[in-house]
C-alpha positions as CSV (number, residue, x, y, z in Angstrom):
1,M,-43.2,-2.4,5.9
2,K,-41.3,-5.5,4.7
3,W,-38.0,-5.2,2.9
4,K,-39.2,-6.1,-0.6
5,E,-42.3,-3.9,-0.3
6,Q,-40.0,-1.0,0.8
7,A,-37.8,-1.6,-2.2
8,K,-40.8,-1.5,-4.6
9,A,-42.1,1.7,-3.0
10,L,-38.7,3.4,-3.3
11,I,-38.5,2.4,-7.0
12,E,-41.9,3.9,-7.6
13,K,-40.9,7.1,-5.8
14,S,-37.7,7.3,-7.8
15,S,-39.7,7.1,-11.1
16,Q,-41.6,10.2,-10.0
17,D,-38.3,12.1,-9.6
18,E,-37.2,10.8,-13.0
19,F,-40.5,12.1,-14.5
20,V,-39.8,15.6,-13.1
21,V,-36.2,15.5,-14.5
22,D,-37.5,14.6,-17.9
23,K,-39.9,17.6,-17.8
24,L,-37.3,20.0,-16.6
25,L,-34.7,18.9,-19.2
26,A,-37.2,19.7,-21.9
27,D,-37.1,23.4,-20.8
28,P,-33.7,25.0,-21.2
29,S,-34.6,27.6,-18.6
30,S,-35.0,25.0,-15.8
31,P,-32.7,25.7,-12.9
32,R,-29.7,23.5,-12.7
33,E,-30.1,23.1,-8.9
34,V,-33.7,21.8,-9.3
35,I,-32.7,19.3,-11.9
36,G,-29.7,18.2,-9.7
37,F,-32.0,17.8,-6.7
38,H,-34.4,15.5,-8.5
39,L,-31.5,13.5,-10.0
40,Q,-30.0,13.1,-6.5
41,Q,-33.3,12.1,-5.1
42,S,-33.9,9.5,-7.8
43,A,-30.4,8.0,-7.3
44,E,-30.8,8.0,-3.5
45,K,-34.1,6.2,-3.7
46,L,-32.8,3.6,-6.2
47,I,-29.7,2.9,-4.0
48,K,-31.9,2.6,-0.9
49,A,-34.2,0.3,-2.9
50,G,-31.3,-2.0,-3.7
51,L,-30.2,-2.0,0.0
52,S,-33.8,-2.7,1.0
53,Y,-34.1,-5.6,-1.4
54,L,-31.0,-7.1,0.0
55,E,-32.2,-6.4,3.5
56,I,-29.3,-4.2,4.4
57,P,-30.2,-1.6,6.9
58,Y,-29.1,1.9,6.0
59,P,-29.0,5.2,7.9
60,K,-31.2,8.2,7.3
61,T,-29.0,10.2,5.0
62,H,-29.0,12.0,1.7
63,Q,-25.3,11.3,1.2
64,L,-24.9,9.0,-1.8
65,T,-21.3,8.4,-0.9
66,V,-22.5,6.8,2.4
67,L,-25.1,4.6,0.6
68,I,-22.7,3.5,-2.1
69,D,-20.0,2.7,0.4
70,L,-22.6,0.7,2.4
71,L,-23.3,-1.4,-0.8
72,K,-19.6,-2.0,-1.2
73,E,-19.1,-2.9,2.4
74,H,-21.7,-5.7,1.9
75,K,-19.8,-6.9,-1.2
76,V,-22.6,-5.7,-3.6
77,D,-21.2,-5.0,-7.1
78,F,-21.5,-1.3,-7.9
79,P,-20.6,-0.4,-11.5
80,D,-17.6,1.9,-11.8
81,E,-19.5,4.1,-14.3
82,L,-22.0,4.9,-11.6
83,E,-19.3,6.3,-9.2
84,E,-20.1,9.7,-10.6
85,L,-23.4,9.6,-8.7
86,R,-21.4,10.6,-5.6
87,R,-21.1,14.1,-7.1
88,L,-24.9,14.6,-6.8
89,S,-24.9,14.6,-3.0
90,P,-24.6,18.3,-2.6
91,F,-27.8,18.8,-4.6
92,A,-29.8,17.1,-1.7
93,V,-29.2,19.8,0.8
94,E,-26.3,22.3,0.2
95,F,-27.4,23.6,-3.2
96,R,-31.1,23.4,-2.2
97,Y,-30.9,25.4,1.0
98,D,-27.6,27.4,0.8
99,L,-29.4,30.7,0.6
100,L,-31.6,30.2,3.6
101,P,-30.6,31.8,6.9
């Protein structure tokens, strides 16, 4: 898949996670971990879409910190107000699977 096509596909997939988040937020009984997971997934896909669009290779990772740092290493502006996204990384794996043996 070409870089720009990959970026577009990731944006489309991110919108699916955003759809799920919107539905979950409408229900006060929705589990925090599930909402966090889809927020993390959406952010991860959007960051990877940006990296793809700029043709910057990135590792297979769910760690938003790694992806954000990769943008910065390539001198890509990353808004200070989005630094909080780093806090979503644990929702990708730790909070999702912490009860599994």
